[in-house]
N, C-alpha and C positions, 0 to 999 in steps of 0.2 A: 769629424772623426768617423772612421769606419775600419778600425783595425781588428785584429784577431782578439785582442784584449783591450777594453776601453775603460779607463777610470775617468769619471765625469764629475767634476766639482766636489770631490770627496772632502767631507769635514767630519771629524770625530771629536766629541766632547765627552770627557769622563766626569761624572757628577757624583759627589757624596752628599751627605746631609747639609754641609755648610761650605763646600768648595766646588768649584767648576774649573776644570783644566781643559783647555783647547789643545789637543794633541796634534791634530792634522787640520789644515785650513786650506780649502779650495785647491785641491790637487787634481789636475787633469792630465792624463797621459794616454798615449796610443801606442800599443806594442804590436808589432807586426808578427805574423806567423813565422816561426823559426828563428826569431830574434832572441838574443840574450841581453837583457837589460839589468844593470846593477843599480841598487839604491845605496848611496853613501851619505854620510852626514854625522853631525855630533851625536853623542849618546843622548838618548831621550828625545830625539827629533821626530820619532814616529815611524822609522823604517819598518820595524816588525809589526807595528799597528797596521800599516798599509798592507803588508803581506797577509796578516790574519784576517783583514776585511776581504781581500780577494779570495782567501780560502773559505770564507763564509763562517769563520769562527767568531768574528765580531761584526756587528752591524753598523754601517755608517750612520752618523747622526743626520747627515743630509748628503745628497749626491747619490750616484749609483755606479755600479760596476757591471759591465756587459762583456760576456764571453761568447764568441761565436754567434752574436746577435741575440743572445738570451741574457736577461738580467740575472745576476747572481742573487740567489735567495737561500742562504745557508750553505752548509757543506755539500759537496757532490763529487762523484767519481770523475768528473771532467777536470778536476784539479788534484794534483798530487803534491804533498808537502814533505819536505825533508828538513829535519830539525838539527840543531847543532849537537844536542846531547844524545844522538842516535835513537833513543826511544824504542829500543828493541825489546822483545820478550825473551829473557834469558833462559826460560824453560823450554823454548821451542828451538828446533834446528834452524839453520839458514833457510832451507826450503820452506819450512812451515811459517817462518816470519814473513817471507815474501808473499806467500799465498793467503795471508790472513784476511786481507780485504776481499779477495775473491771468495773465500770461505763464507764470510759474513753476507756477501751478496748472493750466496746460493749457487755459485758457478759449479757445474758438475766436475767431479774429481779428475776425469781424464783431460778435460779442457783446462782445468787449473794446472795440471802437471805440465802440459805443453807450454802454457804461458809463462810459468815459473822458469822452466828450462830456457826459454827464449831470453828472458831478461837476466837470468844468471849468466848466460853467455855474453850478453851485452856488457855487463859490468865485470866480466872476467872471473866469475866465482863458480863456474859450473863444477869444478873439482871439489868444491867445499859445500856442496848442497846439503850434506848430512852432518856437517860440523855443528858444534854447539857454539853459542855466542861467546862464551868465555874463552874459547880457543882462538878467537880472531884478534888481529891487531886493530888499532883504531881506524886505520884506513879501510880495512876490510869491513869493519862494522858499518862504516858510512856507505860503502858500496851496497851492503845489504839494504840500508835505508833508502838508497836511490832506487834499487831494483823494486823494493816494495812500493815506492811512490809511483813507479812507471808501469807496474804490471797491469794496471787498469787502463793503460794507454790514455792518460789524461791529455786534454787539449793544452794545458799549461802546467809546468813544473815550478813549484814555489820553494825556494831554498833559503832558509834563514841561517846565515853564517854557518853553512854546513861543514866547513873545514876549520872553524875557529878553535875547536878543542884539540886539534892535531899539532904535533911538533912541526917546525918549519920545513924540514925535508919531506915529511909525509904529506904536508899541505901542498907543496909544489907538485908532488907526484899525483895527488888527487885532482889538482887543477888540470893536469895533462889528461888524466882519465876522463874527467868531465868533458873535455873537448873531443875526445874520441867518441864518447856516448852521443854528444851533440852531432858529430859528423855521421854517425850511424842512424840516428833517429830524427834529426831535424826538429827537435822539441823546442817549443817556445818556453823560455825560462825567465822568471823574475827572481833576482838574486840579491840578497841583502848581505853586505859585508862592511867591516870596519877598515879593511885593507885597500888602500889606493892601488898598490901594486897588483893585488888580486883582481880588482875591478878592471884595470887596464889590460891585464893579461887575457881576461876571459871575454869581456863585453863587446857588444856592438855599440851600445850607448851606455853612458853613466849619468844617472840622475842624482844631482847633489841637492839634498834637502837642507833648509835653514834650521837653526836652533828653534826649539819649540816656541810657538806652534809651527810644526813642520809645513813648509811651503817649498815648491820647486824653485831653487835659487839659480841653478845652472844645468843645462843639458850638454854633455860632452859627447860628440861623435868620435868614436875611436877609429882612426882612418886606415889602420893596417890590417892586412890579411892575417889569418892564423896559419901556423903557429907564430908567436911573436918572440922577439929577442929582448929580454929584460935588460940586457947590457947595451942596447943600441942607444945612441945619444938622443934620438928623438923620443924614445920611451922615457928616458930620464928627465928630459925637458918638460914633457907633458905631465909627468908625475909631480915634478916640482911645482908646476903651475897649479895643479889641483890641490896640493898640500897647502900652498899659499892661500888659496880661496877658503880652504877649511879652517886655517888659522884665524881668518877674519871672523869665523863663527865661534871663536874661543875654544877650539879643540885641536889637539894634535893627534893625527892618525899615523899609523906606521908607514 
């Protein structure tokens, strides 16, 4: 393995006084620079646990995570996280939400302004820089979250069901927006989703995890260039195949 992001024999055990739950067992994965890789699988299979370990928010019980040749030890600005529930500060404007991490890092005001303007432009929110969070739609809020995660120019973007709270139409729009962002920035993205359709539409590869303890069951290479036609027969055929595999893990995905 010598990828941009390397997961090596990851295992995660959650322990309480009288129980031990193996959430993740022996996951190894190599993600190339500029690749969008999705994790799918049954609820409780450890998709978010993997993401949180890469983010440095949880520590592996064993194994290690290597990013750009350096082992991950706790959170860092080389990783940006986007959450499903937006996690924005309602008392701050769009601009001040995006600059929050830069502010904490002590980045000078003028440099902050330039970086924030750049990433608001990337996500198409430059005209809403001074808006308050309550004035935004769900899709716009998630664009703020993406801009905030990207403003530090992280090596990898970690997205935990980022469009899961949106209605179907807005979700499809945001998937298209993410692909535009990917085309502009060539970011490496690790993406968790429950939607097979979303994974097929966005990903270079799809990693299917087994039911707990989560292990890599199947790796699906998505063979088509972007943008993709969801109505194409080959799209529907691969979607059906993946859903069939998921059903064997006692889960029905959309």
